All heavy atoms as a GROMACS GRO file, in nm:
protein
  592
    1MET      N    1   0.682   1.537   1.136
    1MET     CA    2   0.544   1.568   1.126
    1MET      C    3   0.533   1.709   1.171
    1MET      O    4   0.591   1.746   1.273
    1MET     CB    5   0.459   1.475   1.196
    1MET     CG    6   0.334   1.443   1.119
    1MET     SD    7   0.256   1.296   1.188
    1MET     CE    8   0.098   1.380   1.244
    2HIS      N    9   0.446   1.792   1.105
    2HIS     CA   10   0.404   1.926   1.161
    2HIS      C   11   0.313   1.904   1.275
    2HIS      O   12   0.212   1.838   1.262
    2HIS     CB   13   0.345   2.008   1.049
    2HIS     CG   14   0.439   2.053   0.940
    2HIS    ND1   15   0.539   2.146   0.962
    2HIS    CD2   16   0.456   2.018   0.817
    2HIS    CE1   17   0.601   2.164   0.855
    2HIS    NE2   18   0.559   2.075   0.765
    3TYR      N   19   0.326   1.975   1.380
    3TYR     CA   20   0.240   1.988   1.497
    3TYR      C   21   0.197   2.127   1.514
    3TYR      O   22   0.263   2.218   1.480
    3TYR     CB   23   0.301   1.919   1.619
    3TYR     CG   24   0.340   1.777   1.613
    3TYR    CD1   25   0.474   1.743   1.581
    3TYR    CD2   26   0.240   1.685   1.630
    3TYR    CE1   27   0.501   1.609   1.567
    3TYR    CE2   28   0.277   1.554   1.613
    3TYR     CZ   29   0.408   1.513   1.591
    3TYR     OH   30   0.445   1.378   1.586
    4GLY      N   31   0.087   2.148   1.588
    4GLY     CA   32   0.035   2.278   1.623
    4GLY      C   33  -0.062   2.334   1.532
    4GLY      O   34  -0.149   2.415   1.588
    5LYS      N   35  -0.061   2.310   1.405
    5LYS     CA   36  -0.172   2.370   1.323
    5LYS      C   37  -0.246   2.252   1.260
    5LYS      O   38  -0.208   2.129   1.288
    5LYS     CB   39  -0.110   2.443   1.215
    5LYS     CG   40  -0.040   2.580   1.256
    5LYS     CD   41  -0.001   2.657   1.135
    5LYS     CE   42   0.066   2.790   1.182
    5LYS     NZ   43   0.104   2.864   1.072
    6ASN      N   44  -0.352   2.280   1.189
    6ASN     CA   45  -0.440   2.159   1.134
    6ASN      C   46  -0.383   2.137   0.993
    6ASN      O   47  -0.457   2.155   0.894
    6ASN     CB   48  -0.577   2.222   1.132
    6ASN     CG   49  -0.645   2.217   1.276
    6ASN    OD1   50  -0.604   2.144   1.364
    6ASN    ND2   51  -0.730   2.317   1.296
    7TYR      N   52  -0.273   2.080   0.990
    7TYR     CA   53  -0.216   2.033   0.854
    7TYR      C   54  -0.289   1.902   0.812
    7TYR      O   55  -0.321   1.820   0.893
    7TYR     CB   56  -0.071   2.005   0.865
    7TYR     CG   57   0.016   2.122   0.875
    7TYR    CD1   58   0.068   2.168   0.995
    7TYR    CD2   59   0.051   2.209   0.764
    7TYR    CE1   60   0.141   2.279   1.018
    7TYR    CE2   61   0.128   2.323   0.780
    7TYR     CZ   62   0.180   2.359   0.904
    7TYR     OH   63   0.258   2.465   0.915
    8THR      N   64  -0.322   1.888   0.684
    8THR     CA   65  -0.393   1.775   0.637
    8THR      C   66  -0.311   1.706   0.529
    8THR      O   67  -0.225   1.780   0.463
    8THR     CB   68  -0.527   1.804   0.591
    8THR    OG1   69  -0.525   1.895   0.491
    8THR    CG2   70  -0.620   1.865   0.708
    9GLY      N   71  -0.342   1.586   0.493
    9GLY     CA   72  -0.284   1.512   0.382
    9GLY      C   73  -0.141   1.520   0.392
    9GLY      O   74  -0.070   1.507   0.497
   10ASN      N   75  -0.069   1.525   0.279
   10ASN     CA   76   0.082   1.524   0.265
   10ASN      C   77   0.156   1.643   0.333
   10ASN      O   78   0.264   1.627   0.365
   10ASN     CB   79   0.124   1.509   0.121
   10ASN     CG   80   0.096   1.374   0.064
   10ASN    OD1   81   0.062   1.271   0.139
   10ASN    ND2   82   0.101   1.354  -0.070
   11ALA      N   83   0.078   1.741   0.346
   11ALA     CA   84   0.128   1.872   0.416
   11ALA      C   85   0.168   1.842   0.563
   11ALA      O   86   0.245   1.922   0.619
   11ALA     CB   87   0.035   1.983   0.404
   12ARG      N   88   0.114   1.734   0.616
   12ARG     CA   89   0.157   1.703   0.763
   12ARG      C   90   0.297   1.666   0.771
   12ARG      O   91   0.357   1.673   0.883
   12ARG     CB   92   0.068   1.581   0.806
   12ARG     CG   93  -0.083   1.604   0.815
   12ARG     CD   94  -0.157   1.491   0.851
   12ARG     NE   95  -0.147   1.388   0.756
   12ARG     CZ   96  -0.165   1.262   0.765
   12ARG    NH1   97  -0.212   1.214   0.877
   12ARG    NH2   98  -0.157   1.175   0.666
   13PHE      N   99   0.369   1.623   0.665
   13PHE     CA  100   0.490   1.572   0.678
   13PHE      C  101   0.600   1.665   0.607
   13PHE      O  102   0.577   1.731   0.512
   13PHE     CB  103   0.500   1.432   0.605
   13PHE     CG  104   0.402   1.347   0.663
   13PHE    CD1  105   0.281   1.325   0.599
   13PHE    CD2  106   0.432   1.270   0.784
   13PHE    CE1  107   0.181   1.226   0.658
   13PHE    CE2  108   0.341   1.175   0.827
   13PHE     CZ  109   0.211   1.164   0.772
   14HIS      N  110   0.723   1.665   0.668
   14HIS     CA  111   0.825   1.750   0.609
   14HIS      C  112   0.963   1.678   0.631
   14HIS      O  113   0.964   1.579   0.715
   14HIS     CB  114   0.825   1.889   0.673
   14HIS     CG  115   0.857   1.880   0.817
   14HIS    ND1  116   0.982   1.909   0.880
   14HIS    CD2  117   0.780   1.857   0.927
   14HIS    CE1  118   0.973   1.901   1.000
   14HIS    NE2  119   0.851   1.867   1.034
   15GLY      N  120   1.066   1.719   0.563
   15GLY     CA  121   1.194   1.668   0.592
   15GLY      C  122   1.266   1.609   0.457
   15GLY      O  123   1.197   1.618   0.354
   16PHE      N  124   1.375   1.554   0.470
   16PHE     CA  125   1.446   1.507   0.362
   16PHE      C  126   1.382   1.402   0.283
   16PHE      O  127   1.369   1.417   0.159
   16PHE     CB  128   1.582   1.458   0.416
   16PHE     CG  129   1.668   1.380   0.301
   16PHE    CD1  130   1.730   1.464   0.206
   16PHE    CD2  131   1.676   1.248   0.287
   16PHE    CE1  132   1.806   1.405   0.100
   16PHE    CE2  133   1.744   1.184   0.185
   16PHE     CZ  134   1.809   1.266   0.092
   17CYS      N  135   1.325   1.310   0.350
   17CYS     CA  136   1.255   1.195   0.284
   17CYS      C  137   1.123   1.247   0.202
   17CYS      O  138   1.108   1.195   0.095
   17CYS     CB  139   1.214   1.084   0.375
   17CYS     SG  140   1.343   0.996   0.454
   18VAL      N  141   1.058   1.342   0.268
   18VAL     CA  142   0.947   1.402   0.187
   18VAL      C  143   0.997   1.477   0.068
   18VAL      O  144   0.934   1.469  -0.035
   18VAL     CB  145   0.859   1.484   0.275
   18VAL    CG1  146   0.743   1.548   0.204
   18VAL    CG2  147   0.804   1.391   0.395
   19ASP      N  148   1.092   1.555   0.081
   19ASP     CA  149   1.151   1.636  -0.027
   19ASP      C  150   1.198   1.546  -0.142
   19ASP      O  151   1.171   1.577  -0.259
   19ASP     CB  152   1.275   1.730   0.015
   19ASP     CG  153   1.224   1.832   0.113
   19ASP    OD1  154   1.103   1.859   0.128
   19ASP    OD2  155   1.322   1.892   0.183
   20LEU      N  156   1.262   1.431  -0.100
   20LEU     CA  157   1.314   1.338  -0.208
   20LEU      C  158   1.193   1.273  -0.272
   20LEU      O  159   1.193   1.263  -0.397
   20LEU     CB  160   1.397   1.230  -0.138
   20LEU     CG  161   1.460   1.135  -0.227
   20LEU    CD1  162   1.553   1.181  -0.328
   20LEU    CD2  163   1.533   1.031  -0.143
   21LEU      N  164   1.098   1.229  -0.204
   21LEU     CA  165   0.972   1.171  -0.263
   21LEU      C  166   0.914   1.268  -0.356
   21LEU      O  167   0.871   1.220  -0.465
   21LEU     CB  168   0.884   1.120  -0.152
   21LEU     CG  169   0.757   1.050  -0.200
   21LEU    CD1  170   0.783   0.932  -0.279
   21LEU    CD2  171   0.673   1.015  -0.069
   22GLU      N  172   0.895   1.390  -0.320
   22GLU     CA  173   0.831   1.491  -0.405
   22GLU      C  174   0.908   1.511  -0.540
   22GLU      O  175   0.846   1.513  -0.645
   22GLU     CB  176   0.818   1.622  -0.321
   22GLU     CG  177   0.713   1.634  -0.229
   22GLU     CD  178   0.719   1.762  -0.155
   22GLU    OE1  179   0.802   1.856  -0.187
   22GLU    OE2  180   0.650   1.780  -0.049
   23ARG      N  181   1.050   1.511  -0.528
   23ARG     CA  182   1.128   1.526  -0.644
   23ARG      C  183   1.118   1.409  -0.738
   23ARG      O  184   1.093   1.423  -0.856
   23ARG     CB  185   1.274   1.554  -0.606
   23ARG     CG  186   1.375   1.560  -0.709
   23ARG     CD  187   1.364   1.692  -0.799
   23ARG     NE  188   1.394   1.806  -0.718
   23ARG     CZ  189   1.513   1.862  -0.700
   23ARG    NH1  190   1.628   1.811  -0.760
   23ARG    NH2  191   1.528   1.976  -0.636
   24VAL      N  192   1.122   1.292  -0.678
   24VAL     CA  193   1.112   1.173  -0.764
   24VAL      C  194   0.976   1.161  -0.831
   24VAL      O  195   0.964   1.118  -0.948
   24VAL     CB  196   1.142   1.038  -0.676
   24VAL    CG1  197   1.107   0.909  -0.745
   24VAL    CG2  198   1.284   1.050  -0.638
   25ALA      N  199   0.863   1.186  -0.755
   25ALA     CA  200   0.734   1.182  -0.803
   25ALA      C  201   0.720   1.286  -0.922
   25ALA      O  202   0.658   1.241  -1.028
   25ALA     CB  203   0.635   1.210  -0.688
   26LYS      N  204   0.766   1.397  -0.911
   26LYS     CA  205   0.766   1.493  -1.031
   26LYS      C  206   0.836   1.441  -1.154
   26LYS      O  207   0.801   1.455  -1.264
   26LYS     CB  208   0.812   1.630  -0.983
   26LYS     CG  209   0.715   1.705  -0.887
   26LYS     CD  210   0.781   1.839  -0.855
   26LYS     CE  211   0.684   1.902  -0.745
   26LYS     NZ  212   0.731   2.028  -0.694
   27GLU      N  213   0.958   1.396  -1.122
   27GLU     CA  214   1.041   1.349  -1.234
   27GLU      C  215   0.994   1.223  -1.302
   27GLU      O  216   0.990   1.208  -1.420
   27GLU     CB  217   1.190   1.313  -1.177
   27GLU     CG  218   1.269   1.426  -1.134
   27GLU     CD  219   1.314   1.518  -1.258
   27GLU    OE1  220   1.346   1.460  -1.359
   27GLU    OE2  221   1.314   1.645  -1.229
   28VAL      N  222   0.944   1.128  -1.227
   28VAL     CA  223   0.890   1.010  -1.284
   28VAL      C  224   0.743   1.016  -1.315
   28VAL      O  225   0.696   0.945  -1.412
   28VAL     CB  226   0.911   0.883  -1.180
   28VAL    CG1  227   0.854   0.759  -1.219
   28VAL    CG2  228   1.049   0.874  -1.145
   29GLY      N  229   0.667   1.096  -1.250
   29GLY     CA  230   0.529   1.119  -1.286
   29GLY      C  231   0.432   1.018  -1.217
   29GLY      O  232   0.359   0.953  -1.285
   30PHE      N  233   0.424   1.031  -1.084
   30PHE     CA  234   0.330   0.948  -1.011
   30PHE      C  235   0.284   1.032  -0.892
   30PHE      O  236   0.333   1.132  -0.852
   30PHE     CB  237   0.393   0.816  -0.961
   30PHE     CG  238   0.507   0.828  -0.862
   30PHE    CD1  239   0.478   0.845  -0.722
   30PHE    CD2  240   0.632   0.824  -0.902
   30PHE    CE1  241   0.582   0.845  -0.643
   30PHE    CE2  242   0.738   0.833  -0.812
   30PHE     CZ  243   0.717   0.839  -0.670
   31ASP      N  244   0.167   0.993  -0.841
   31ASP     CA  245   0.109   1.062  -0.727
   31ASP      C  246   0.124   0.973  -0.605
   31ASP      O  247   0.130   0.846  -0.628
   31ASP     CB  248  -0.043   1.084  -0.749
   31ASP     CG  249  -0.064   1.194  -0.862
   31ASP    OD1  250   0.012   1.285  -0.865
   31ASP    OD2  251  -0.151   1.166  -0.931
   32TYR      N  252   0.109   1.022  -0.488
   32TYR     CA  253   0.128   0.945  -0.367
   32TYR      C  254   0.057   1.008  -0.255
   32TYR      O  255   0.016   1.124  -0.259
   32TYR     CB  256   0.275   0.926  -0.328
   32TYR     CG  257   0.342   1.058  -0.303
   32TYR    CD1  258   0.345   1.117  -0.172
   32TYR    CD2  259   0.399   1.140  -0.403
   32TYR    CE1  260   0.403   1.232  -0.153
   32TYR    CE2  261   0.452   1.266  -0.383
   32TYR     CZ  262   0.461   1.312  -0.252
   32TYR     OH  263   0.513   1.423  -0.237
   33ILE      N  264   0.031   0.929  -0.150
   33ILE     CA  265  -0.035   0.981  -0.027
   33ILE      C  266   0.050   0.927   0.087
   33ILE      O  267   0.064   0.809   0.099
   33ILE     CB  268  -0.180   0.925  -0.014
   33ILE    CG1  269  -0.267   0.990  -0.134
   33ILE    CG2  270  -0.254   0.966   0.119
   33ILE    CD1  271  -0.403   0.923  -0.129
   34LEU      N  272   0.096   1.012   0.171
   34LEU     CA  273   0.168   0.976   0.289
   34LEU      C  274   0.069   0.953   0.399
   34LEU      O  275  -0.018   1.044   0.426
   34LEU     CB  276   0.266   1.077   0.328
   34LEU     CG  277   0.374   1.100   0.227
   34LEU    CD1  278   0.467   1.226   0.274
   34LEU    CD2  279   0.466   0.985   0.211
   35ASP      N  280   0.083   0.852   0.492
   35ASP     CA  281  -0.003   0.832   0.604
   35ASP      C  282   0.071   0.747   0.703
   35ASP      O  283   0.171   0.694   0.674
   35ASP     CB  284  -0.124   0.757   0.549
   35ASP     CG  285  -0.243   0.772   0.641
   35ASP    OD1  286  -0.232   0.854   0.745
   35ASP    OD2  287  -0.352   0.718   0.616
   36LEU      N  288   0.021   0.749   0.824
   36LEU     CA  289   0.081   0.672   0.937
   36LEU      C  290   0.009   0.543   0.945
   36LEU      O  291  -0.117   0.539   0.926
   36LEU     CB  292   0.065   0.760   1.074
   36LEU     CG  293   0.134   0.891   1.075
   36LEU    CD1  294   0.095   0.958   1.204
   36LEU    CD2  295   0.278   0.865   1.077
   37VAL      N  296   0.073   0.437   0.996
   37VAL     CA  297   0.014   0.318   1.006
   37VAL      C  298  -0.065   0.320   1.139
   37VAL      O  299  -0.042   0.404   1.227
   37VAL     CB  300   0.111   0.192   1.020
   37VAL    CG1  301   0.178   0.171   0.894
   37VAL    CG2  302   0.209   0.214   1.132
   38PRO      N  303  -0.182   0.250   1.153
   38PRO     CA  304  -0.276   0.267   1.264
   38PRO      C  305  -0.204   0.263   1.405
   38PRO      O  306  -0.237   0.348   1.489
   38PRO     CB  307  -0.379   0.163   1.259
   38PRO     CG  308  -0.377   0.137   1.102
   38PRO     CD  309  -0.230   0.151   1.062
   39ASP      N  310  -0.107   0.176   1.421
   39ASP     CA  311  -0.046   0.162   1.558
   39ASP      C  312   0.075   0.248   1.575
   39ASP      O  313   0.140   0.241   1.679
   39ASP     CB  314  -0.020   0.017   1.598
   39ASP     CG  315   0.081  -0.051   1.500
   39ASP    OD1  316   0.145   0.015   1.418
   39ASP    OD2  317   0.103  -0.170   1.521
   40ARG      N  318   0.117   0.324   1.467
   40ARG     CA  319   0.226   0.417   1.470
   40ARG      C  320   0.362   0.344   1.507
   40ARG      O  321   0.443   0.407   1.572
   40ARG     CB  322   0.190   0.528   1.561
   40ARG     CG  323   0.072   0.610   1.515
   40ARG     CD  324   0.048   0.732   1.599
   40ARG     NE  325   0.136   0.831   1.549
   40ARG     CZ  326   0.109   0.960   1.547
   40ARG    NH1  327  -0.012   1.006   1.592
   40ARG    NH2  328   0.181   1.052   1.489
   41LYS      N  329   0.372   0.221   1.468
   41LYS     CA  330   0.502   0.157   1.490
   41LYS      C  331   0.573   0.118   1.367
   41LYS      O  332   0.504   0.096   1.265
   41LYS     CB  333   0.470   0.030   1.582
   41LYS     CG  334   0.420   0.060   1.722
   41LYS     CD  335   0.389  -0.059   1.798
   41LYS     CE  336   0.336  -0.019   1.932
   41LYS     NZ  337   0.309  -0.140   2.018
   42TYR      N  338   0.698   0.101   1.374
   42TYR     CA  339   0.776   0.046   1.250
   42TYR      C  340   0.759  -0.091   1.223
   42TYR      O  341   0.736  -0.134   1.112
   42TYR     CB  342   0.922   0.070   1.276
   42TYR     CG  343   0.964   0.220   1.278
   42TYR    CD1  344   0.996   0.269   1.404
   42TYR    CD2  345   0.957   0.306   1.167
   42TYR    CE1  346   1.033   0.408   1.416
   42TYR    CE2  347   0.989   0.444   1.182
   42TYR     CZ  348   1.028   0.487   1.307
   42TYR     OH  349   1.059   0.622   1.314
   43GLY      N  350   0.761  -0.180   1.330
   43GLY     CA  351   0.735  -0.314   1.305
   43GLY      C  352   0.839  -0.397   1.393
   43GLY      O  353   0.957  -0.384   1.382
   44ALA      N  354   0.780  -0.484   1.485
   44ALA     CA  355   0.861  -0.583   1.557
   44ALA      C  356   0.787  -0.701   1.571
   44ALA      O  357   0.656  -0.701   1.578
   44ALA     CB  358   0.892  -0.509   1.697
   45GLN      N  359   0.857  -0.809   1.585
   45GLN     CA  360   0.793  -0.944   1.592
   45GLN      C  361   0.767  -0.967   1.743
   45GLN      O  362   0.870  -0.962   1.821
   45GLN     CB  363   0.874  -1.049   1.529
   45GLN     CG  364   0.805  -1.180   1.516
   45GLN     CD  365   0.888  -1.278   1.429
   45GLN    OE1  366   1.001  -1.278   1.436
   45GLN    NE2  367   0.813  -1.371   1.374
   46ASP      N  368   0.651  -1.014   1.780
   46ASP     CA  369   0.626  -1.058   1.916
   46ASP      C  370   0.691  -1.179   1.945
   46ASP      O  371   0.682  -1.279   1.876
   46ASP     CB  372   0.472  -1.070   1.939
   46ASP     CG  373   0.432  -1.102   2.088
   46ASP    OD1  374   0.473  -1.211   2.132
   46ASP    OD2  375   0.369  -1.020   2.139
   47PRO      N  376   0.787  -1.190   2.051
   47PRO     CA  377   0.855  -1.313   2.078
   47PRO      C  378   0.773  -1.433   2.118
   47PRO      O  379   0.816  -1.551   2.095
   47PRO     CB  380   0.949  -1.280   2.189
   47PRO     CG  381   0.893  -1.153   2.246
   47PRO     CD  382   0.813  -1.085   2.150
   48VAL      N  383   0.650  -1.404   2.174
   48VAL     CA  384   0.572  -1.512   2.221
   48VAL      C  385   0.489  -1.572   2.094
   48VAL      O  386   0.479  -1.687   2.066
   48VAL     CB  387   0.474  -1.466   2.340
   48VAL    CG1  388   0.388  -1.584   2.376
   48VAL    CG2  389   0.573  -1.437   2.456
   49THR      N  390   0.412  -1.483   2.036
   49THR     CA  391   0.318  -1.519   1.925
   49THR      C  392   0.380  -1.517   1.795
   49THR      O  393   0.322  -1.586   1.694
   49THR     CB  394   0.196  -1.420   1.915
   49THR    OG1  395   0.243  -1.285   1.870
   49THR    CG2  396   0.138  -1.402   2.052
   50GLY      N  397   0.492  -1.458   1.763
   50GLY     CA  398   0.548  -1.447   1.642
   50GLY      C  399   0.484  -1.359   1.543
   50GLY      O  400   0.530  -1.334   1.424
   51GLU      N  401   0.383  -1.295   1.584
   51GLU     CA  402   0.312  -1.191   1.502
   51GLU      C  403   0.387  -1.061   1.495
   51GLU      O  404   0.440  -1.014   1.595
   51GLU     CB  405   0.180  -1.164   1.548
   51GLU     CG  406   0.085  -1.095   1.456
   51GLU     CD  407  -0.067  -1.080   1.485
   51GLU    OE1  408  -0.116  -1.192   1.521
   51GLU    OE2  409  -0.118  -0.983   1.474
   52TRP      N  410   0.378  -0.990   1.377
   52TRP     CA  411   0.438  -0.867   1.355
   52TRP      C  412   0.342  -0.754   1.391
   52TRP      O  413   0.223  -0.783   1.368
   52TRP     CB  414   0.498  -0.848   1.208
   52TRP     CG  415   0.616  -0.945   1.195
   52TRP    CD1  416   0.620  -1.076   1.167
   52TRP    CD2  417   0.756  -0.893   1.203
   52TRP    NE1  418   0.745  -1.113   1.146
   52TRP    CE2  419   0.841  -1.008   1.178
   52TRP    CE3  420   0.813  -0.771   1.233
   52TRP    CZ2  421   0.966  -1.012   1.183
   52TRP    CZ3  422   0.951  -0.768   1.242
   52TRP    CH2  423   1.035  -0.887   1.218
   53ASN      N  424   0.395  -0.625   1.400
   53ASN     CA  425   0.309  -0.516   1.421
   53ASN      C  426   0.356  -0.399   1.328
   53ASN      O  427   0.449  -0.425   1.249
   53ASN     CB  428   0.298  -0.468   1.568
   53ASN     CG  429   0.436  -0.425   1.616
   53ASN    OD1  430   0.534  -0.388   1.551
   53ASN    ND2  431   0.444  -0.393   1.751
   54GLY      N  432   0.299  -0.290   1.329
   54GLY     CA  433   0.348  -0.177   1.256
   54GLY      C  434   0.342  -0.184   1.106
   54GLY      O  435   0.255  -0.255   1.046
   55MET      N  436   0.442  -0.118   1.050
   55MET     CA  437   0.444  -0.115   0.889
   55MET      C  438   0.461  -0.253   0.846
   55MET      O  439   0.422  -0.288   0.741
   55MET     CB  440   0.567  -0.032   0.845
   55MET     CG  441   0.526   0.112   0.862
   55MET     SD  442   0.669   0.219   0.782
   55MET     CE  443   0.791   0.201   0.908
   56VAL      N  444   0.549  -0.337   0.912
   56VAL     CA  445   0.566  -0.483   0.865
   56VAL      C  446   0.437  -0.552   0.848
   56VAL      O  447   0.409  -0.618   0.755
   56VAL     CB  448   0.677  -0.550   0.959
   56VAL    CG1  449   0.688  -0.699   0.930
   56VAL    CG2  450   0.807  -0.478   0.962
   57LEU      N  451   0.362  -0.543   0.953
   57LEU     CA  452   0.226  -0.611   0.950
   57LEU      C  453   0.142  -0.565   0.840
   57LEU      O  454   0.079  -0.630   0.768
   57LEU     CB  455   0.149  -0.589   1.078
   57LEU     CG  456   0.008  -0.650   1.094
   57LEU    CD1  457   0.008  -0.801   1.074
   57LEU    CD2  458  -0.062  -0.600   1.219
   58GLN      N  459   0.136  -0.426   0.816
   58GLN     CA  460   0.062  -0.371   0.708
   58GLN      C  461   0.105  -0.417   0.583
   58GLN      O  462   0.036  -0.447   0.485
   58GLN     CB  463   0.070  -0.213   0.717
   58GLN     CG  464   0.005  -0.156   0.839
   58GLN     CD  465  -0.134  -0.189   0.857
   58GLN    OE1  466  -0.223  -0.166   0.768
   58GLN    NE2  467  -0.182  -0.225   0.973
   59LEU      N  468   0.241  -0.425   0.555
   59LEU     CA  469   0.293  -0.478   0.437
   59LEU      C  470   0.261  -0.628   0.411
   59LEU      O  471   0.226  -0.662   0.297
   59LEU     CB  472   0.447  -0.463   0.430
   59LEU     CG  473   0.496  -0.317   0.402
   59LEU    CD1  474   0.642  -0.303   0.435
   59LEU    CD2  475   0.463  -0.272   0.260
   60MET      N  476   0.274  -0.700   0.504
   60MET     CA  477   0.233  -0.845   0.514
   60MET      C  478   0.089  -0.868   0.471
   60MET      O  479   0.060  -0.960   0.406
   60MET     CB  480   0.274  -0.913   0.642
   60MET     CG  481   0.422  -0.918   0.671
   60MET     SD  482   0.475  -0.990   0.822
   60MET     CE  483   0.418  -1.158   0.815
   61LYS      N  484   0.000  -0.775   0.523
   61LYS     CA  485  -0.138  -0.792   0.497
   61LYS      C  486  -0.187  -0.717   0.372
   61LYS      O  487  -0.297  -0.696   0.348
   61LYS     CB  488  -0.222  -0.748   0.617
   61LYS     CG  489  -0.205  -0.844   0.741
   61LYS     CD  490  -0.296  -0.805   0.845
   61LYS     CE  491  -0.294  -0.909   0.961
   61LYS     NZ  492  -0.389  -0.885   1.057
   62HIS      N  493  -0.084  -0.666   0.301
   62HIS     CA  494  -0.099  -0.582   0.176
   62HIS      C  495  -0.197  -0.469   0.193
   62HIS      O  496  -0.273  -0.436   0.118
   62HIS     CB  497  -0.160  -0.681   0.060
   62HIS     CG  498  -0.076  -0.802   0.038
   62HIS    ND1  499   0.042  -0.787  -0.018
   62HIS    CD2  500  -0.092  -0.929   0.076
   62HIS    CE1  501   0.094  -0.918  -0.030
   62HIS    NE2  502   0.017  -0.993   0.026
   63ARG      N  503  -0.192  -0.408   0.315
   63ARG     CA  504  -0.276  -0.289   0.338
   63ARG      C  505  -0.202  -0.157   0.295
   63ARG      O  506  -0.264  -0.053   0.297
   63ARG     CB  507  -0.306  -0.270   0.485
   63ARG     CG  508  -0.399  -0.392   0.532
   63ARG     CD  509  -0.459  -0.364   0.665
   63ARG     NE  510  -0.535  -0.479   0.703
   63ARG     CZ  511  -0.560  -0.522   0.831
   63ARG    NH1  512  -0.503  -0.469   0.930
   63ARG    NH2  513  -0.637  -0.621   0.856
   64MET      N  514  -0.081  -0.166   0.260
   64MET     CA  515  -0.012  -0.049   0.209
   64MET      C  516   0.076  -0.082   0.095
   64MET      O  517   0.133  -0.195   0.084
   64MET     CB  518   0.059   0.025   0.326
   64MET     CG  519   0.182  -0.057   0.385
   64MET     SD  520   0.237   0.021   0.528
   64MET     CE  521   0.396   0.071   0.471
   65GLY      N  522   0.087   0.008   0.001
   65GLY     CA  523   0.180  -0.020  -0.108
   65GLY      C  524   0.322   0.022  -0.066
   65GLY      O  525   0.372  -0.019   0.038
   66GLU      N  526   0.387   0.106  -0.136
   66GLU     CA  527   0.504   0.170  -0.099
   66GLU      C  528   0.477   0.294  -0.017
   66GLU      O  529   0.436   0.389  -0.070
   66GLU     CB  530   0.590   0.193  -0.222
   66GLU     CG  531   0.625   0.067  -0.295
   66GLU     CD  532   0.703   0.101  -0.420
   66GLU    OE1  533   0.735   0.222  -0.447
   66GLU    OE2  534   0.727   0.006  -0.499
   67LYS      N  535   0.508   0.286   0.114
   67LYS     CA  536   0.487   0.395   0.203
   67LYS      C  537   0.620   0.443   0.256
   67LYS      O  538   0.704   0.364   0.295
   67LYS     CB  539   0.394   0.370   0.320
   67LYS     CG  540   0.249   0.353   0.267
   67LYS     CD  541   0.161   0.362   0.388
   67LYS     CE  542   0.013   0.366   0.332
   67LYS     NZ  543  -0.080   0.398   0.445
   68VAL      N  544   0.632   0.569   0.270
   68VAL     CA  545   0.752   0.624   0.323
   68VAL      C  546   0.702   0.701   0.454
   68VAL      O  547   0.617   0.786   0.449
   68VAL     CB  548   0.826   0.719   0.232
   68VAL    CG1  549   0.940   0.786   0.290
   68VAL    CG2  550   0.855   0.657   0.101
   69ASN      N  551   0.769   0.673   0.557
   69ASN     CA  552   0.736   0.741   0.690
   69ASN      C  553   0.840   0.843   0.706
   69ASN      O  554   0.935   0.867   0.635
   69ASN     CB  555   0.719   0.639   0.808
   69ASN     CG  556   0.847   0.591   0.852
   69ASN    OD1  557   0.955   0.632   0.811
   69ASN    ND2  558   0.845   0.494   0.951
   70GLU      N  559   0.832   0.902   0.829
   70GLU     CA  560   0.924   1.013   0.863
   70GLU      C  561   1.067   0.979   0.858
   70GLU      O  562   1.153   1.068   0.842
   70GLU     CB  563   0.872   1.077   1.002
   70GLU     CG  564   0.744   1.144   1.008
   70GLU     CD  565   0.715   1.176   1.139
   70GLU    OE1  566   0.766   1.280   1.183
   70GLU    OE2  567   0.620   1.119   1.199
   71SER      N  568   1.113   0.858   0.882
   71SER     CA  569   1.241   0.833   0.885
   71SER      C  570   1.292   0.743   0.757
   71SER      O  571   1.390   0.672   0.770
   71SER     CB  572   1.280   0.755   1.012
   71SER     OG  573   1.205   0.633   1.028
   72CYS      N  574   1.220   0.760   0.664
   72CYS     CA  575   1.254   0.685   0.531
   72CYS      C  576   1.239   0.534   0.532
   72CYS      O  577   1.295   0.466   0.443
   72CYS     CB  578   1.390   0.720   0.476
   72CYS     SG  579   1.408   0.896   0.432
   73ALA      N  580   1.176   0.474   0.626
   73ALA     CA  581   1.164   0.331   0.623
   73ALA      C  582   1.058   0.290   0.528
   73ALA      O  583   0.950   0.359   0.527
   73ALA     CB  584   1.132   0.276   0.763
   74ILE      N  585   1.069   0.191   0.459
   74ILE     CA  586   0.957   0.143   0.362
   74ILE      C  587   0.926   0.001   0.404
   74ILE      O  588   1.001  -0.075   0.434
   74ILE     CB  589   1.015   0.149   0.215
   74ILE    CG1  590   1.044   0.286   0.169
   74ILE    CG2  591   0.907   0.087   0.126
   74ILE    CD1  592   1.091   0.292   0.035
   0.00000   0.00000   0.00000
């Protein structure tokens, strides 16, 4: 992620995964929006409650479609 300036939207993100996503989007012909999940976690299961957090929780609750974060996890 870019820090220090007021980047907005997809311009906040950079790197291999973003470059790859941009190329695929142009070739295939789709639009996308990159965003962070609210708790900024990838996803882990709580050993006591069994509930998930992060991207896993968002996917389970259908709050995100196909999202790519800074480290290419979907």
